[in-house]
C-alpha positions as CSV (number, residue, x, y, z in Angstrom):
1,X,21.0,-22.5,26.5
2,X,22.7,-23.6,23.5
3,X,26.4,-24.6,23.2
4,X,27.1,-21.4,21.2
5,X,25.6,-19.3,24.0
6,X,27.8,-21.0,26.6
7,X,30.9,-20.5,24.4
8,X,29.9,-16.9,23.8
9,X,29.4,-16.2,27.5
10,X,32.7,-17.9,28.5
11,X,34.7,-16.0,25.9
12,X,33.1,-12.7,27.0
13,X,33.7,-13.4,30.7
14,X,37.3,-14.6,30.2
15,X,38.1,-11.8,27.8
16,X,36.8,-9.2,30.2
17,X,38.4,-10.6,33.3
18,X,41.8,-11.4,31.8
19,X,41.6,-8.5,29.3
20,X,42.4,-11.0,26.6
21,X,41.8,-9.8,23.1
22,X,41.5,-13.2,21.4
23,X,38.7,-14.2,23.8
24,X,36.9,-10.9,23.3
25,X,37.3,-11.3,19.5
26,X,35.8,-14.8,19.8
27,X,33.0,-13.4,21.9
28,X,32.3,-10.8,19.2
29,X,32.5,-13.3,16.3
30,X,30.2,-15.8,18.0
31,X,27.7,-13.0,18.8
32,X,27.7,-11.8,15.2
33,X,27.4,-15.4,13.9
34,X,24.3,-15.9,16.2
35,X,22.7,-12.5,15.5
36,X,23.3,-12.3,11.7
37,X,20.8,-15.0,10.7
38,X,18.2,-13.6,13.0
39,X,18.6,-10.1,11.6
40,X,18.5,-11.4,8.0
41,X,15.4,-13.4,8.7
42,X,13.7,-10.4,10.3
43,X,14.5,-8.2,7.3
44,X,13.4,-10.7,4.8
45,X,10.2,-11.5,6.7
46,X,9.4,-7.8,6.8
47,X,9.9,-7.5,3.1
48,X,7.8,-10.5,2.4
49,X,5.0,-9.1,4.6
50,X,5.2,-5.7,2.8
51,X,5.1,-7.5,-0.6
52,X,2.1,-9.6,0.4
53,X,0.2,-6.6,1.7
54,X,0.9,-4.7,-1.5
55,X,-0.3,-7.6,-3.6
56,X,-3.4,-8.0,-1.5
57,X,-4.2,-4.4,-2.0
58,X,-3.7,-4.7,-5.7
59,X,-6.0,-7.7,-5.9
60,X,-8.7,-5.9,-3.8
61,X,-8.4,-2.8,-6.1
62,X,-8.7,-5.0,-9.2
63,X,-11.9,-6.5,-7.7
64,X,-13.3,-3.1,-7.0
65,X,-12.6,-1.9,-10.5
66,X,-14.3,-4.9,-11.9
67,X,-17.4,-4.2,-9.8
68,X,-17.5,-0.6,-10.9
69,X,-17.1,-1.5,-14.6
70,X,-20.0,-3.9,-14.2
71,X,-22.1,-1.1,-12.6
72,X,-21.1,1.3,-15.4
73,X,-22.2,-1.2,-18.0
74,X,-25.6,-1.7,-16.4
75,X,-26.0,2.1,-16.0
76,X,-25.0,2.9,-19.6
77,X,-28.6,3.0,-20.9
78,X,-29.6,5.3,-18.1
79,X,-26.6,7.6,-18.8
80,X,-27.6,7.8,-22.5
81,X,-31.1,8.7,-21.5
82,X,-29.9,11.3,-19.0
83,X,-27.7,12.8,-21.8
84,X,-30.7,13.0,-24.1
85,X,-32.8,14.7,-21.4
86,X,-30.0,17.2,-20.7
87,X,-29.7,18.1,-24.4
88,X,-33.5,18.5,-24.6
89,X,-33.5,20.7,-21.5
90,X,-30.6,22.8,-22.9
91,X,-32.6,23.3,-26.2
92,X,-35.7,24.3,-24.2
93,X,-33.6,26.8,-22.1
94,X,-32.3,28.3,-25.3
95,X,-35.8,28.8,-26.7
96,X,-37.0,30.2,-23.4
97,X,-34.0,32.6,-23.3
98,X,-34.9,33.9,-26.7
99,X,-38.5,34.4,-25.7
100,X,-37.5,36.1,-22.5
101,X,-35.1,38.4,-24.4
102,X,-37.9,39.4,-26.8
103,X,-40.2,40.1,-23.9
104,X,-37.6,42.2,-22.2
105,X,-37.0,44.2,-25.3
106,X,-40.8,44.9,-25.7
107,X,-41.2,45.9,-22.0
C-alpha cells in the first residue's frame, strides 16, 4: 500500500464515521488524484494502439498494392494478346453472323 492509499482510506473512514465533510472531500480528492493519471494513461494507450493498428494496416495494404502492380506489369503482354484475340474473335463472329443471316434468308 502506498502512503496515498493509507491517507485516502483514513479520510474515507473518518469522514463516514464522523460524518465529516472535509475528510470526505479529502477522500474524494485523493481518489481522483490517484485515478486520473491511470485513466489518462489508459485512454492514451488505447489511442496509441488504434493508431499503430491503422498504420500497420496501411503499410500492409501498400505492400499488397505494390505486389499487384508488379503482377499487372508482368501480365501486360498477355493482356494485350488477349485483347487482340478477343478483337479477332469478334470480327469472326460478325462474319459468321452475316453468313448465317444470308443462309437463313435463303432457307
